[in-house]
C-alpha positions in Angstrom: 0.3 0.2 0.1 2.3 2.4 1.1 4.2 1.4 -2.6 1.3 2.7 -4.3 1.3 6.0 -2.5 4.5 7.0 -3.4 3.6 5.8 -6.3 1.4 8.0 -7.1 2.8 10.9 -5.5 6.1 10.4 -8.0 3.0 10.7 -10.7 1.8 13.7 -9.6 5.0 15.3 -8.7 6.0 15.0 -12.4 3.0 16.0 -13.6 3.1 19.2 -11.7 6.8 19.8 -13.1 5.5 19.0 -16.8 3.0 21.0 -16.0 5.5 24.0 -15.4 7.0 23.8 -18.4 4.7 24.9 -20.3 6.3 27.7 -22.7 5.1 30.9 -21.3 3.6 33.1 -24.4 3.1 37.1 -25.0 3.6 40.0 -26.6 6.7 41.7 -26.8 6.7 45.3 -26.9 9.3 48.5 -27.7 8.5 51.3 -27.1 10.0 55.1 -27.2 9.5 57.4 -24.5 10.6 61.0 -26.3 13.5 63.3 -24.7 11.9 65.1 -21.6 13.5 68.2 -22.9 12.1 68.4 -26.3 14.9 67.2 -28.2 14.7 64.2 -31.3 16.2 61.9 -29.0 14.5 58.9 -27.9 15.3 56.3 -25.2 13.3 52.6 -26.1 12.4 50.6 -23.9 11.5 46.8 -24.0 7.7 45.3 -22.2 6.6 42.2 -22.3 3.3 40.9 -21.7 2.7 37.2 -20.8 -0.4 34.3 -19.9 2.2 33.0 -17.7 4.1 34.8 -14.1 8.1 34.0 -14.6 9.6 31.8 -12.4 13.1 31.9 -13.1 15.1 34.8 -15.2 13.9 33.7 -18.8 14.5 34.6 -22.8 11.9 34.8 -25.2 12.4 34.2 -28.8 10.1 36.2 -31.0 7.7 35.4 -33.7 6.5 37.6 -36.8 4.2 35.5 -38.8 6.0 35.8 -41.9 3.2 33.7 -44.4 4.1 29.9 -45.0 6.9 30.1 -42.7 6.8 32.2 -38.7 10.4 34.9 -39.0 12.6 34.4 -35.6 13.7 37.2 -33.5 16.5 36.0 -31.2 16.1 37.1 -27.9 14.8 39.5 -25.5 15.5 38.3 -21.4 13.5 39.0 -19.2 14.1 39.0 -15.1 11.8 37.3 -12.7 12.3 40.4 -10.4 10.7 42.8 -12.7 7.4 42.0 -12.7 5.3 45.5 -12.9 2.1 46.3 -12.5 -0.4 48.5 -15.9 -0.5 51.1 -13.4 2.7 51.8 -12.6 4.6 51.1 -16.5 1.8 53.5 -17.2 3.5 56.0 -14.0 6.7 55.3 -14.6 7.2 56.7 -18.3 7.1 59.1 -19.8 4.3 58.2 -22.3 2.9 60.1 -24.6 -1.2 59.4 -24.8 -1.4 57.4 -28.4 1.1 55.1 -26.7 -0.5 54.9 -22.8 -3.7 54.2 -24.4 -2.0 51.5 -26.6 -0.8 49.7 -23.3 -4.1 49.6 -21.7 -5.7 48.1 -24.2 -3.9 45.7 -25.0 -5.9 41.9 -23.9 -4.8 38.5 -23.0 -2.5 39.3 -20.7 -1.8 38.3 -17.1 2.0 39.4 -15.7 3.4 42.2 -17.4 7.5 42.1 -17.3 10.3 44.8 -18.1 12.5 43.4 -20.6 15.9 43.8 -22.1 17.6 42.6 -25.6 20.4 40.4 -25.5 23.7 41.5 -26.0 24.1 41.9 -30.0 26.6 38.8 -30.1 24.2 36.4 -29.0 21.2 38.2 -31.2 20.2 35.9 -34.8 21.0 38.2 -37.6 17.1 39.2 -37.8 17.1 40.6 -34.4 20.4 42.5 -35.1 19.1 44.1 -38.6 15.5 45.8 -36.5 18.0 46.4 -33.8 19.6 48.9 -36.3 16.7 50.1 -38.6 15.0 51.2 -35.0 17.4 53.1 -34.5 17.8 55.2 -37.2 16.9 59.4 -36.4 14.3 60.0 -34.9 13.7 56.5 -32.8 10.5 57.1 -32.6 8.8 54.2 -34.3 6.8 51.6 -31.9 7.4 48.3 -32.5 6.4 45.4 -31.8 6.3 41.4 -31.7 4.7 37.4 -30.6 7.3 35.9 -28.0 7.4 32.7 -26.8 10.1 31.6 -24.0 12.9 29.9 -24.9 15.7 30.2 -27.4 14.7 29.7 -31.1 17.4 27.7 -33.4 17.2 29.4 -37.4 16.0 32.9 -38.4 12.4 30.8 -39.1 10.0 27.8 -38.5 6.8 26.4 -39.0 3.8 27.5 -38.6 3.4 24.4 -36.0 7.0 24.3 -34.6 8.3 22.8 -30.8 10.3 24.1 -28.0 10.8 23.5 -24.6 9.3 19.9 -25.6 5.6 21.6 -26.6 3.5 21.4 -29.3 3.9 25.4 -30.6 1.1 26.8 -34.0 1.6 30.5 -34.3 -0.4 32.5 -36.4 -1.9 37.0 -36.6 -4.8 38.1 -37.9 -5.5 41.8 -37.9 -9.2 43.3 -37.9 -10.4 46.3 -38.0 -7.3 47.3 -36.4 -6.4 45.2 -34.0 -3.5 42.8 -34.6 -4.5 38.9 -32.9 -1.8 37.1 -31.9 -3.4 32.8 -31.6 -0.5 31.1 -30.0 -2.0 26.7 -29.2 0.3 25.3 -26.4 0.1 21.7 -26.8 -3.6 21.9 -27.9 -4.6 24.7 -25.4 -5.3 28.0 -27.5 -4.0 31.2 -25.9 -4.6 34.6 -27.9 -3.4 38.3 -26.9 -4.0 41.7 -29.7 -3.7 45.1 -29.0 -3.9 47.9 -31.7 -2.5 49.3 -34.9 0.0 51.9 -34.8 -1.1 54.8 -37.3 1.1 54.5 -40.0 
């Protein structure tokens, strides 16, 4: 009897461990805060809106729907100690009204974290090109992409792929200036949305 109880306990522990390993998905926002002195210099801030609490320092790969494939942007790093509430985020930086409104209307997330880019030497070519493009003056353009936890090798993946031992599917849908990021993680759907900025 005792052996059966131990076996059941071990199975429960394994199931719990497996449940904890499901990749975290969300949206990465890189948004500028204009120079407080009215100059042309902007400081870009990286924020992630995710569907699960981050238990350990985590690296995320960006995903961009590229038709039949998804482009991979590597990588964004997040400290588990960098969580922030939406109210704190809105108060911490001098966002302009359009960006503040944009942040308030992102849906589908449960937690927000401040983030950073991995060192240039660890970035893949697509991320390096993006960083270079976003740094060109006046550097005020916002940027966003879907993210999944883990470092994905290569610069593109199929619409359905595996990472961290999980089956992932990802696609986007744009409808009435709303971008929908549609994930499936081991068959469980997760959807996040954000408004599109005027170009």
